C-alpha positions in Angstrom: 109.4 118.2 125.1 106.7 120.7 125.9 104.1 120.5 128.7 100.9 122.3 128.4 100.1 121.9 132.2 103.6 122.7 133.2 102.6 123.3 136.9 101.8 119.4 137.3 105.6 118.9 137.1 105.8 120.4 140.7 104.4 117.0 141.7 107.4 115.0 140.4 108.7 114.5 144.1 105.5 112.3 144.5 107.4 109.5 142.6 109.2 109.0 146.0 106.0 107.9 147.8 106.4 104.2 147.0 110.0 104.3 148.4 108.8 106.2 151.5 106.0 103.7 152.1 108.3 100.7 151.7 110.7 102.1 154.2 107.9 102.8 156.7 106.7 99.4 156.4 110.1 98.0 157.0 110.4 100.1 160.2 107.0 98.5 161.6 108.6 95.0 162.0 111.4 94.6 164.5 113.0 91.1 164.2 113.2 88.8 167.4 115.1 85.6 167.8 112.9 82.6 168.0 114.3 79.1 168.1 111.5 77.5 166.0 112.0 80.0 163.1 115.7 78.9 162.6 114.5 75.9 160.8 112.2 77.9 158.5 114.9 80.5 157.7 117.2 77.7 156.8 114.6 76.3 154.5 113.8 79.7 152.7 117.3 81.0 152.6 117.8 79.9 149.0 114.8 81.9 147.8 115.8 85.2 149.7 117.6 86.8 146.7 114.7 86.3 144.4 112.3 87.8 147.0 114.5 90.9 147.2 114.6 91.3 143.5 110.8 90.9 143.2 110.3 93.6 145.9 112.6 96.0 144.1 110.7 95.4 140.9 107.4 96.0 142.7 108.7 99.3 144.1 110.0 100.4 140.6 106.6 99.6 139.0 104.8 101.7 141.6 107.3 104.5 141.0 106.8 104.3 137.3 103.1 104.3 137.6 103.1 107.5 139.7 105.7 109.1 137.2 103.6 108.4 134.1 100.4 109.6 135.8 102.1 112.9 136.5 103.5 113.2 132.9 100.1 112.2 131.5 98.3 115.0 133.5 101.0 117.5 132.3 99.9 116.9 128.7 103.4 116.5 126.9 104.0 117.5 123.4 107.0 116.4 121.4 108.2 116.8 117.8 111.3 117.7 115.7 110.4 121.3 115.4 109.2 122.3 118.9 111.1 119.8 121.0 112.7 121.9 123.6 113.1 119.9 126.9 110.7 120.8 129.7 109.5 124.0 127.9 106.1 125.5 128.6 103.6 127.0 126.1 104.6 130.6 125.5 102.5 133.6 126.1 102.9 134.7 122.4 103.7 132.9 119.2 104.5 135.3 116.3 104.1 133.4 113.0 106.3 134.9 110.3 105.2 133.6 106.9 107.3 134.0 103.7 104.9 134.8 100.9 107.6 135.6 98.3 107.2 134.2 94.6 109.8 131.5 95.2 107.6 130.0 98.0 105.2 128.9 95.1 107.7 126.3 94.0 106.0 122.9 93.8 107.2 120.0 96.0 108.4 117.0 94.1 105.8 114.2 94.3 103.1 116.4 96.0 100.5 118.5 94.7 101.2 121.6 96.9 103.7 124.4 97.0 106.2 125.2 99.7 103.8 127.9 101.0 100.9 125.6 101.2 103.0 122.9 103.0 104.4 125.4 105.4 100.9 126.8 106.2 99.5 123.3 106.9 102.4 122.4 109.2 102.2 125.6 111.1 98.5 125.4 111.4 98.7 121.9 112.9 101.4 123.0 115.3 99.6 126.1 116.4 96.4 124.3 117.0 97.9 122.6 120.0 98.8 126.2 121.4 95.8 128.3 120.6 94.0 127.9 124.0 97.3 128.6 125.9 99.2 131.1 123.7 98.3 134.3 121.8 98.8 133.7 118.0 99.9 136.7 115.9 100.6 136.6 112.1 103.1 138.6 110.2 103.4 138.0 106.6 106.2 139.1 104.2 104.0 140.9 101.7 102.0 143.4 103.7 104.5 143.4 106.8 101.5 144.0 109.0 100.7 142.2 112.3 97.3 140.4 112.4 95.9 138.6 115.5 94.3 135.3 114.7 91.9 133.4 117.0 92.1 129.9 115.3 95.1 128.3 113.8 93.0 126.6 111.2 92.1 129.8 109.7 95.8 130.4 108.4 95.0 128.5 105.2 92.1 130.8 104.2 93.2 134.1 105.4 94.0 136.8 102.6 97.4 137.5 104.3 98.7 134.0 103.5 97.8 133.7 99.8 100.3 133.6 97.0 102.0 136.8 95.8 104.7 138.0 93.3 106.5 139.8 96.0 110.0 139.4 97.5 110.6 139.0 101.3 112.8 140.9 103.6 113.4 138.7 106.6 115.5 141.2 108.6 112.7 143.7 108.2 110.1 141.2 109.4 112.2 140.5 112.5 112.4 144.2 113.2 108.6 144.5 113.1 108.2 141.5 115.3 110.7 143.1 117.8 108.7 146.3 117.7 105.6 144.5 118.5 106.8 142.7 121.4 108.2 145.8 123.0 104.9 147.8 122.2 102.7 145.2 123.6 104.9 144.3 126.6 104.5 140.5 125.7 105.7 137.8 128.0 107.6 134.8 127.0 107.6 134.7 123.0 108.4 132.3 120.2 108.9 133.3 116.5 107.9 130.6 114.2 109.5 131.4 110.7 108.4 129.4 107.5 110.7 130.2 104.6 112.5 128.6 101.7 115.8 130.2 102.8 116.1 132.2 99.5 119.3 134.2 99.8 117.9 137.4 98.3 115.2 137.4 100.9 117.3 136.5 103.9 120.1 139.0 103.0 122.7 137.1 105.3 125.3 139.9 104.9 123.0 142.6 105.8 124.3 144.7 108.8 120.7 144.7 110.3 121.1 141.2 111.5 123.5 142.0 114.3 121.5 145.0 115.5 118.3 143.0 115.5 119.8 140.0 117.4 121.3 142.2 120.1 117.9 144.0 120.5 116.1 140.6 121.0 118.8 139.5 123.6 118.2 142.7 125.5 114.3 142.0 125.9 113.4 141.3 129.6 111.4 138.2 128.4 112.8 135.0 126.9 112.5 134.8 123.1 113.0 131.5 121.1 113.1 131.0 117.3 111.9 128.0 115.3 112.6 128.0 111.6 110.6 125.7 109.3 112.9 125.5 106.2 110.8 124.3 103.2 113.8 123.3 101.1 112.3 120.1 99.6 113.3 119.0 96.2 111.3 120.7 93.3 110.8 119.8 89.7 112.9 121.7 87.2 112.0 125.5 87.0 112.5 128.2 84.4 111.7 132.0 84.8 111.3 134.9 82.3 111.4 138.6 82.7 111.6 141.5 80.4 115.0 143.2 80.4 114.6 145.8 77.6 111.8 147.4 75.6 111.8 150.1 73.0 109.7 151.3 70.2 111.2 152.2 66.9 109.9 154.3 64.0 109.9 152.8 60.5 108.7 153.9 57.0 105.7 151.6 57.2 104.9 152.3 60.8 106.7 151.3 64.1 107.8 148.1 65.8 108.4 147.1 69.3 111.8 145.5 70.1 112.1 143.7 73.5 114.7 141.5 75.2 113.7 138.8 77.8 116.0 137.0 80.1 115.3 133.2 80.5 116.8 131.4 83.5 116.7 127.8 84.4 117.5 125.9 87.6 119.2 123.2 85.6 121.5 124.0 82.6 120.5 122.5 79.4 120.2 123.4 75.7 116.9 123.1 73.8 113.9 125.0 72.6 111.0 126.3 74.7 107.6 127.7 73.8 106.9 131.4 74.7 103.3 132.5 74.6 103.2 136.2 73.6 100.0 138.0 74.5 99.5 141.4 72.7 96.4 143.4 73.7 94.6 140.2 74.6 95.6 138.1 71.6 98.0 135.1 72.3 100.7 133.8 69.9 102.9 131.0 70.4 106.7 131.5 69.6 109.8 129.3 69.9 113.0 130.3 71.6 116.3 128.6 71.7 117.7 128.3 75.3 121.3 127.5 76.1 122.7 126.9 79.6 121.1 128.4 82.7 120.6 131.9 81.3 119.7 133.2 77.8 118.8 136.5 76.6 115.9 136.2 74.0 115.2 139.0 71.6 111.9 139.6 69.8 110.3 142.3 67.7 106.9 142.8 66.4 105.2 145.5 64.3 102.5 147.8 66.0 101.8 150.2 63.1 100.4 153.5 64.2 99.0 152.3 67.5 99.2 154.8 70.4 100.1 152.2 72.8 99.4 148.7 74.0 100.3 146.0 76.6 101.3 142.4 76.6 102.9 139.6 78.5 105.3 136.7 78.0 104.5 133.2 79.4 106.4 130.0 79.7 105.1 126.5 79.9 104.1 125.1 83.3 107.0 123.9 85.4 108.2 123.9 89.1 106.9 127.4 89.9 104.1 129.0 88.0 104.7 132.5 89.6 107.9 133.2 87.6 106.5 132.0 84.3 104.9 135.3 83.3 106.3 138.9 82.8 104.3 141.9 81.6 105.1 144.9 79.5 103.6 148.0 77.9 104.7 150.2 75.0 103.6 153.8 74.2 104.6 156.7 71.9 102.4 159.5 73.4 105.6 161.5 73.9 108.5 160.9 71.4 112.1 161.0 72.6 113.9 164.4 72.5 117.6 165.2 73.2 119.3 168.3 74.7 122.8 169.1 74.3 124.8 171.4 76.6 128.3 172.2 75.3 130.4 175.0 74.0 132.9 172.9 72.2 133.3 172.0 68.6 131.7 168.6 69.4 128.1 170.2 69.5 127.1 169.2 65.9 128.3 165.5 66.5 126.3 165.4 69.8 123.2 166.8 68.0 123.4 164.3 65.3 124.1 161.3 67.6 121.1 162.2 69.8 118.7 163.0 66.9 115.3 161.4 66.6 113.9 159.8 63.5 110.6 161.1 62.2 108.4 160.8 59.1 110.2 163.6 57.3 113.8 162.5 58.4 115.9 163.0 61.5 115.4 165.8 63.9 118.7 166.9 65.6 118.8 167.4 69.3 118.6 171.0 70.7 121.9 172.7 71.6 122.6 175.2 74.3 125.7 176.6 76.0 126.1 176.3 79.7 125.4 180.0 80.1 122.1 180.1 78.3 120.5 176.8 79.2 117.5 177.0 81.6 115.4 174.4 83.6 112.6 175.2 81.1 114.7 173.6 78.3 114.3 170.3 80.0 110.5 170.2 79.7 110.3 168.0 76.7 113.7 166.3 76.8 114.3 162.7 77.5 118.2 162.8 77.3 120.7 165.4 78.3 124.2 165.3 77.0 126.4 167.6 79.0 130.1 168.4 77.9 130.8 171.4 80.1 131.8 172.1 83.7 129.4 170.2 85.9 126.0 172.1 86.7 125.7 174.0 90.0 122.9 175.8 91.8 119.5 176.0 90.2 120.5 174.1 87.1 122.0 171.3 89.1 118.7 170.9 91.0 116.8 171.0 87.8 118.9 168.2 86.4 118.5 166.0 89.4 114.6 166.5 89.2 114.9 165.6 85.5 116.7 162.3 86.3 114.5 161.5 89.3 111.5 161.6 86.9 113.0 159.0 84.6 115.2 161.1 82.4 118.7 160.2 81.3 121.9 162.3 81.7 125.4 161.6 80.4 128.3 163.7 81.2 131.5 163.8 79.1 134.9 165.2 80.3 136.1 168.7 79.7 139.8 167.8 80.1 140.2 169.8 83.4 139.8 168.6 86.9 137.3 170.3 89.2 136.1 170.1 92.7 132.4 170.3 91.7 130.3 167.2 92.2 127.1 165.9 90.9 125.3 162.9 92.6 128.5 162.4 94.4 130.7 162.2 91.2 133.1 164.6 89.6 136.1 164.8 87.2 139.6 164.1 88.2 142.9 164.2 86.3 143.2 163.7 82.6 145.4 160.7 81.7 147.4 160.0 78.4 147.9 156.4 77.3 151.0 157.0 75.2 151.7 155.0 72.0 149.8 151.8 73.3 146.8 153.8 74.5 144.0 152.4 76.8 142.4 149.0 75.7 138.8 148.4 76.8 138.8 145.2 78.9 135.2 144.5 79.8 131.6 145.9 79.4 128.1 144.8 80.2 126.8 143.1 77.1 123.4 142.3 78.4 122.0 145.6 79.6 122.6 149.3 79.5 123.6 151.6 76.7 126.5 149.4 75.7 124.6 146.0 75.4 124.6 143.9 72.4 122.3 144.8 69.5 118.9 143.2 68.9 120.6 140.8 66.5 123.1 139.8 69.2 126.0 141.6 67.7 128.6 143.2 70.1 129.4 147.0 69.8 133.1 147.3 68.7 134.4 148.3 72.1 137.2 145.7 72.0 138.7 147.5 69.0 138.2 151.0 70.4 141.5 152.9 70.5 141.4 155.3 73.4 144.4 157.8 73.7 143.2 160.0 76.5 140.6 159.6 79.3 139.7 161.6 82.4 139.2 159.9 85.8 135.9 160.0 87.7 136.1 160.7 91.3 133.4 159.1 93.4 131.7 155.6 93.6 129.2 154.3 91.0 128.4 151.1 89.0 131.0 150.5 86.4 129.3 149.3 83.1 132.6 149.4 81.1 136.1 149.4 82.2 139.7 149.5 80.6 142.1 146.6 80.8 143.8 148.2 83.8 140.5 148.3 85.9 139.8 152.2 85.3 136.3 153.0 84.4 135.1 153.9 80.7 131.5 154.3 81.6 129.9 154.7 85.1 126.2 154.7 86.1 124.4 156.3 89.2 120.8 155.6 89.7 118.7 158.6 90.7 114.9 158.1 91.4 113.4 156.6 88.2 116.3 157.8 86.0 120.1 157.3 85.6 123.2 159.6 85.4 126.2 158.5 83.3 129.8 159.5 83.2 131.9 158.6 80.1 135.6 159.2 80.6 136.6 159.8 77.0 135.6 162.0 74.0 134.8 161.3 70.3 137.8 163.4 69.2 140.8 161.8 67.4 143.2 163.3 70.0 141.1 161.3 72.7 139.6 158.1 70.9 138.2 156.7 67.9 134.7 156.9 69.3 133.8 159.7 66.7 133.3 157.0 64.1 129.8 156.6 65.4 129.8 152.8 66.0 129.8 153.3 69.8 128.6 156.8 70.6 125.4 156.7 68.3 123.9 153.5 69.6 124.7 154.6 73.2 123.0 157.9 73.0 120.0 156.4 70.9 119.4 153.9 73.7 119.5 156.5 76.4 117.1 158.6 74.4 114.6 155.7 74.3 114.9 154.8 77.9 114.5 158.5 79.0 111.3 158.7 77.1 109.6 157.0 80.1 109.9 160.3 81.9 107.1 161.9 79.8 104.8 158.9 79.5 101.8 158.1 81.5 103.2 154.6 82.1 104.9 153.7 85.3 106.9 150.5 85.9 107.4 149.0 89.4 108.1 145.9 91.3 105.5 144.0 93.4 105.8 145.2 97.0 107.6 148.4 96.0 104.7 150.5 94.7 104.9 154.2 95.5 102.6 155.6 98.3 100.8 157.8 95.7 100.1 154.9 93.4 98.8 152.8 96.2 96.1 155.4 97.0 94.6 155.0 93.4 92.1 152.4 92.3 93.7 150.2 89.6 91.9 148.0 87.1 93.7 145.0 85.6 94.0 145.4 81.7 93.9 141.6 81.6 90.8 140.9 83.5 89.1 144.4 83.5 88.6 144.0 87.3 90.1 145.7 90.3 93.5 144.3 91.1 96.0 144.4 94.0 99.1 146.1 92.7 101.0 145.6 95.9 101.1 141.8 95.7 100.1 140.8 92.1 102.0 141.3 88.9 100.1 142.6 85.8 99.3 145.6 83.8 96.9 148.0 85.4 95.2 151.3 84.4 93.7 154.3 86.2 92.2 156.8 83.7 94.8 157.6 81.3 97.6 156.4 83.6 99.1 152.8 83.2 101.1 150.8 85.7 103.2 147.8 84.7 104.0 145.6 87.8 106.4 142.5 87.7 107.9 140.5 90.5 111.4 141.6 91.7 114.3 140.4 89.7 115.9 138.8 92.7 113.0 136.2 92.8 114.5 134.7 89.6 117.7 133.6 91.6 118.1 130.1 92.8 120.8 130.7 95.5 119.8 129.7 99.1 121.4 130.3 102.5 123.2 127.3 103.9 121.8 125.7 107.1 124.9 126.5 109.1 124.8 130.1 108.0 121.2 130.5 109.0 121.9 129.4 112.5 124.8 131.8 112.9 122.5 134.7 111.9 120.6 134.2 115.2 123.7 134.5 117.3 123.0 133.6 120.9 119.2 133.4 120.6 117.6 130.1 121.3 117.3 128.8 117.7 116.0 125.5 116.2 116.0 124.6 112.6 113.5 122.1 111.2 114.3 120.8 107.7 111.0 120.0 106.0 110.6 116.7 104.2 108.0 115.6 101.6 106.5 112.8 103.8 106.2 115.0 106.9 102.6 115.1 108.1 103.1 117.1 111.4 105.6 119.1 113.2 104.7 117.7 116.7 102.1 115.8 118.6 100.7 115.2 122.0 101.9 112.0 123.6 99.8 111.8 126.7 98.2 108.5 125.4 101.7 106.9 125.4 102.1 107.9 129.2 98.7 106.6 130.0 99.6 103.2 128.3 102.8 103.1 130.2 101.0 103.7 133.5 98.6 100.9 132.8 101.5 98.6 131.9 103.3 99.5 135.2 100.1 98.7 137.3 99.5 95.4 135.5 103.2 94.4 136.1 102.9 95.5 139.8 99.8 93.3 140.1 101.5 90.3 138.7 104.5 90.7 140.9 102.4 90.8 144.0 100.2 87.9 143.2 100.1 85.2 146.1 102.5 82.3 145.5 101.2 78.7 145.5 101.5 76.6 148.5 105.2 76.1 149.2 106.5 72.6 149.5 108.9 72.4 152.2 111.2 69.2 152.4 111.3 67.7 155.9 114.5 68.3 157.6 117.1 65.6 157.6 117.4 63.5 160.8 120.6 63.9 162.7 122.4 60.7 163.7 122.2 60.0 167.4 125.2 60.4 169.4 126.2 58.5 172.5 
């Protein structure tokens, strides 16, 4: 229970006034013996116990009347969310609002999203405090602090509207902590509204311990209240573009894309996907099985220089994850660069060749001694089978990958101490007669993914006789049965660096038949072509500082758009920017209630689980205390009413004695 006029509670000792007055009244009358009163006392002794009980009740009613009067004047506030006993209105209330895409999930049986519900509840709760506490808003999309004057304005502010972003709850708490320190605020409360999405709360992030410790070290008291909008929602499906490439053909070119469809509930049926291409919509059918399906699609684009589009699912539990955007372009065709001095040079050139109208153009080839940074100017893929680069060339390769190019290193057979992006070559290993069998690989993404027709690359049948270990930590895309890596990936800026641990030589493996190495290099060629295009791909909330300074126009509406919070395809002159929601927003995992409480450690923390039929988080109950005071006064008046004329029986005569 919270009291707005907490100083009134200092008057609670006044409830003892009726007791003190009663005791003083008793001291005013001293009993004296009087013979005539003995008869009256004897007559009324039978009703003495009832009189004591009535006097006690009268005193209790008077105490209750004084107590309820004091509580009424203190303006009590109660509720499941802000129900701390005998608490006062804080000096500052920081409202932390989760505006991530998952907060747009609809609530079953209600025509509102989790975000809308949370804002209504917070606005209603904060309205009771706006005259006594300083209200400050911090939203997950902009991560900026905004002071608000009226709680009712929360629903209309631009900083509380829906977005396609993700949330970072630890980062928001750090900003709130910095604001409290900078502004030297007094007692403070953090009101958090979120759906407990695990990818937004990051429960295993090491920042939690540091942040909670810092809050505990503040001189003022800080309390945390969490409104968890985890109500039941209708079934939901999401879609996102996982792969996109443009292939040349004799009659023009075609775009091949792969989209991931995820569902909150596993089932098998067909769904309608609306594909928009340069503003023209077409309905397609897709077969969906289980909770996750990769849908592949291709369409001809002829000799178009480029275009944009989107894929959209039918309306369901969350409209924000039903759309994904893409763009294709061929302004800069892919080109390969091979750096080697081994006999494998012609094989690398052929595998990294590019198809054209007059046939295939082999990749350029250089030796480690004569390759220069200038040779990287038009390349999209670098195949490097030589000692790892050092000095100026190493810096040029890093910049090449950082811009979006792809680099793949193949072993030389000799261990070395040189490292590139933290990776290097270790010892060569021989598998004997049995060799090394490939145990697993990523079939959904990367250069070893399944084909557009859904066929697997023959990695399971790949016979590997020799391999060279990779020293360092990176993502393993393919591994042998004993757990050692076959293909590793290290992200670098907009690009990627790969290490393959075997060679397409018969003494090493059967990779030279082309069924693995050719599709692998061709995919890396296409992926690296983004380096030379004017197209940029980003996630909402993670736009580069340089791009944020530009004025972007939506290709869909031909109006200015907010690339920081809204997904879409945008253009600025000859530059294009494709923005989609973060991939983590398509996950359905949430943090358990018990785990959330443990994140805040020893901080004063209270969790309120929202329900669909909740209409308020708390309410003032001064009317109840006023009603109780009136009842106490009425009861006291009834107890002290004058009795009717008492009927005394005449005393029995005593028999005469001689």
